[in-house]
C-alpha positions in Angstrom: 0.0 -0.2 0.3 1.4 3.5 -1.0 2.3 5.9 2.0 0.4 8.9 1.1 0.5 10.6 4.4 3.8 12.2 3.8 3.2 13.0 -0.2 4.2 16.8 -0.9 1.8 18.8 -2.7 2.9 19.4 -6.4 2.2 22.6 -8.3 1.6 23.4 -11.7 3.6 25.8 -13.9 1.6 28.6 -13.2 1.9 28.1 -9.3 -1.6 26.6 -8.5 -2.3 23.4 -6.6 -1.8 20.2 -8.9 -5.1 18.7 -7.9 -5.4 16.2 -10.9 -1.8 14.9 -11.2 -2.6 13.4 -14.7 -5.8 13.7 -16.8 -7.0 10.3 -18.2 -9.7 9.5 -20.7 -12.5 7.9 -18.9 -14.0 4.6 -20.4 -16.9 6.4 -21.8 -14.5 8.8 -23.8 -12.5 5.9 -24.8 -15.6 4.3 -26.2 -16.4 7.4 -28.0 -13.2 7.7 -29.5 -12.9 4.0 -30.8 -16.5 4.4 -32.5 -15.0 7.6 -34.1 -11.9 6.1 -35.1 -13.5 3.1 -36.5 -15.8 5.4 -38.8 -12.7 7.4 -39.7 -10.7 4.3 -40.8 -13.9 3.2 -43.0 -13.7 6.6 -44.7 -9.9 6.5 -45.3 -10.4 3.1 -46.7 -13.1 4.5 -49.1 -10.9 7.1 -50.2 -7.9 4.9 -50.8 -10.0 2.4 -52.6 -11.4 5.3 -54.8 -7.6 6.1 -55.6 -7.1 2.1 -56.6 -10.1 2.4 -58.5 -8.8 5.5 -60.4 -5.2 4.0 -61.1 -6.6 0.7 -62.4 -9.0 2.8 -64.7 -5.9 4.9 -65.8 -3.9 1.7 -66.6 -6.6 0.6 -68.7 -6.4 3.5 -70.8 -10.2 4.9 -69.9 -9.1 8.5 -69.8 -7.0 8.6 -72.8 -9.7 10.0 -75.1 -11.8 11.9 -72.5 -14.2 10.7 -69.7 -12.9 13.8 -67.8 -16.1 13.8 -65.6 -15.5 10.4 -64.4 -11.9 11.2 -63.5 -13.1 14.4 -61.7 -15.9 12.5 -60.0 -13.3 10.1 -58.7 -11.0 12.9 -57.4 -14.1 14.5 -55.6 -14.9 11.3 -54.1 -11.4 10.8 -52.7 -11.7 14.3 -51.3 -15.1 13.6 -49.7 -14.0 10.6 -48.1 -10.6 11.8 -46.8 -12.0 15.0 -45.4 -14.8 13.1 -43.4 -12.4 10.6 -42.2 -10.2 13.6 -41.0 -12.7 15.2 -39.4 -14.0 12.3 -37.6 -10.3 11.4 -36.5 -9.7 14.8 -35.1 -13.1 14.4 -33.0 -11.9 11.1 -31.8 -8.5 12.7 -30.5 -10.5 15.3 -28.7 -12.0 12.2 -26.4 -8.7 10.2 -26.1 -5.6 12.4 -27.0 -1.7 11.3 -27.0 0.7 12.6 -24.4 2.8 15.3 -26.1 5.9 13.6 -24.3 5.5 10.7 -26.7 6.8 12.8 -29.8 6.4 10.6 -32.8 3.0 8.9 -31.4 1.8 12.4 -30.8 2.5 13.8 -34.4 1.3 10.4 -36.2 -1.8 10.4 -34.1 -2.7 13.8 -34.6 -1.6 14.3 -38.1 -2.8 11.0 -39.4 -5.4 12.6 -41.5 -3.4 14.7 -43.3 -0.7 11.8 -43.8 -3.5 9.4 -45.2 -4.9 12.0 -47.3 -1.7 12.5 -49.2 -1.5 8.8 -49.5 -4.7 8.8 -51.2 -4.0 11.3 -53.6 -0.3 11.7 -54.7 0.0 8.3 -56.4 -3.0 9.1 -58.7 -2.0 12.6 -59.4 1.6 11.6 -60.2 0.3 8.9 -62.6 -2.2 11.3 -64.5 0.6 13.8 -65.2 3.1 11.0 -66.2 0.6 9.4 -68.4 1.7 9.9 -72.1 -1.2 8.5 -73.7 -3.8 10.7 -71.8 -5.4 13.5 -73.8 -3.4 16.7 -72.7 -6.5 18.9 -72.2 -7.8 16.1 -69.8 -4.5 15.9 -68.1 -4.1 19.5 -67.5 -7.7 19.9 -66.2 -7.8 16.5 -64.1 -4.3 17.1 -62.6 -5.2 20.8 -61.7 -8.4 19.7 -60.0 -6.5 17.0 -58.3 -3.8 19.2 -56.8 -6.3 21.8 -55.5 -8.4 18.8 -54.0 -5.6 17.3 -52.5 -4.3 20.5 -50.8 -7.8 21.2 -49.7 -8.3 17.9 -48.0 -4.8 17.9 -46.6 -5.4 21.2 -44.8 -8.6 19.7 -43.3 -6.5 17.0 -42.2 -4.0 18.6 -40.5 -4.5 19.3 -36.8 -3.3 23.2 -36.0 -4.2 22.7 -32.3 -3.8 19.2 -31.2 -4.9 18.0 -28.0 -2.8 16.4 -25.3 -2.9 14.6 -22.0 -0.6 17.5 -20.7 -3.2 20.4 -21.8 -5.9 18.5 -20.4 -4.2 17.9 -17.1 -3.5 21.6 -17.0 -7.4 22.5 -17.9 -8.3 20.0 -15.5 -6.3 21.3 -12.7 -7.7 24.7 -13.3 -11.2 23.7 -13.7 -11.1 21.6 -10.6 -9.5 24.5 -8.6 -12.3 27.0 -10.0 -15.2 24.5 -8.8 -13.6 24.2 -5.1 -13.1 28.1 -5.0 -16.8 28.5 -6.3 -15.3 30.6 -9.0 -16.6 30.8 -12.6 -15.5 27.7 -14.3 -13.9 29.3 -17.4 -11.6 26.3 -17.7 -14.3 23.7 -17.9 -14.2 22.3 -21.4 -16.4 19.5 -22.0 -13.5 17.0 -22.1 -12.5 17.7 -18.6 -15.4 19.1 -16.8 -17.3 16.2 -15.8 -14.3 14.4 -14.0 -13.1 17.9 -12.5 -16.5 18.2 -11.1 -16.5 14.5 -9.5 -13.0 15.1 -8.1 -14.0 18.6 -6.5 -17.3 17.0 -5.2 -15.8 13.7 -3.6 -12.7 15.6 -2.2 -15.0 17.9 -0.5 -17.0 15.0 0.8 -13.8 13.1 2.1 -12.5 16.1 3.6 -15.6 16.9 5.4 -15.9 13.0 6.7 -12.1 13.0 7.5 -11.5 16.3 9.3 -9.6 17.5 6.0 -7.8 14.6 4.6 -7.4 13.7 0.9 -6.7 9.8 1.4 -9.1 7.3 0.2 -8.8 3.4 -0.3 -10.0 1.0 -2.7 -9.4 -2.6 -4.0 -6.5 -2.9 -6.3 -7.8 -3.8 -9.7 -7.4 -7.2 -11.3 -4.5 -6.9 -13.7 -3.6 -3.1 -13.2 -6.0 -0.3 -13.6 -5.7 -0.3 -17.4 -7.3 -3.8 -17.2 -10.1 -2.9 -14.6 -13.7 -4.0 -15.9 -15.7 -3.8 -12.4 -16.8 -0.8 -10.7 -14.4 0.7 -8.1 -15.8 2.3 -5.0 -13.5 4.0 -2.7 -13.5 4.3 1.0 -12.6 6.2 4.1 -9.8 3.8 5.4 -8.6 0.3 4.8 -10.2 -1.1 8.0 -13.8 -1.0 6.7 -15.6 -4.5 6.3 -15.9 -4.2 2.6 -12.0 -3.9 2.5 -11.0 -6.7 5.0 -8.8 -9.5 3.3 -8.5 -7.5 0.1 -5.6 -6.4 -1.8 -6.0 -2.5 -1.0 -4.4 0.3 -2.6 -4.7 4.1 -1.4 -4.5 7.4 -2.9 -6.0 10.8 -3.3 -9.5 11.1 -4.7 -7.6 12.1 -8.0 -5.6 8.7 -8.1 -8.7 6.8 -7.4 -10.5 8.1 -10.5 -7.3 7.6 -12.5 -7.9 4.0 -11.7 -11.3 4.2 -13.0 -12.9 4.3 -9.7 -16.6 5.2 -10.2 -17.7 6.8 -6.8 -17.4 7.4 -3.0 -18.9 4.9 -0.8 -22.5 5.8 0.0 -21.8 4.4 3.5 -20.0 7.6 4.8 -21.5 7.5 8.5 -21.0 3.9 9.0 -17.3 4.1 7.5 -16.7 7.0 9.7 -17.5 5.1 12.8 -15.6 2.1 11.7 -12.6 4.4 10.9 -12.5 6.4 14.0 -13.5 9.7 12.4 -16.0 12.0 14.1 -19.5 11.7 13.0 -21.7 14.8 12.7 -25.2 14.2 14.3 
């Protein structure tokens, strides 16, 4: 069991108390991100399939003597599916971002839309300009349209302000602090607000029940926090009947939530008595 009694208080870069330590996506946010990434993947698959179809038709000589509308249609379809995939992928990253500290992963995860868009366009555009048998006018128009569409779709795919775990942690710190201080919650974005409110609410309840402490106890999830599938309830001390004989870990309310804890025990008065804290009548 970790020793939390002597843990020093950490501070953020702006000097405020580090309430949340490190933001972590909830199971609901992870589920939302997974669905969005699935649909984004299907969209990118459709874009690349369109490119392959265009290359096959190009090799068959379909555009040697015209058929410009078909070629333009293929390019437009690639752009539409690529942009749709990029929008969905960026939305997924808002639910479950990467860590900025993981440089390569952070770059790839946030700019994957632009990378796949280029992959869906460049080979086909290059073959259009290199095709010696295509009608020059068709080549000029289709190539120009392809370049413009690729530029637009790639720009849509670029995330100019990518989210990160570090940024969400900072926002969540500020949000929870504002809630505790009963200030205007200007830092509470949708991604961090719910968790910050839960942390602030349960921290206040624990402090009130324990005389100002911010240490709670819960059953260690089997396989680690990442593999926990059951509901974790945290308690006021390790001596409560629910935790007896169990593998117990302890930490702040924030750390409990970081291990996918769902809520504070509803038996506060009973646990106050079991733990030796003063019970308000």
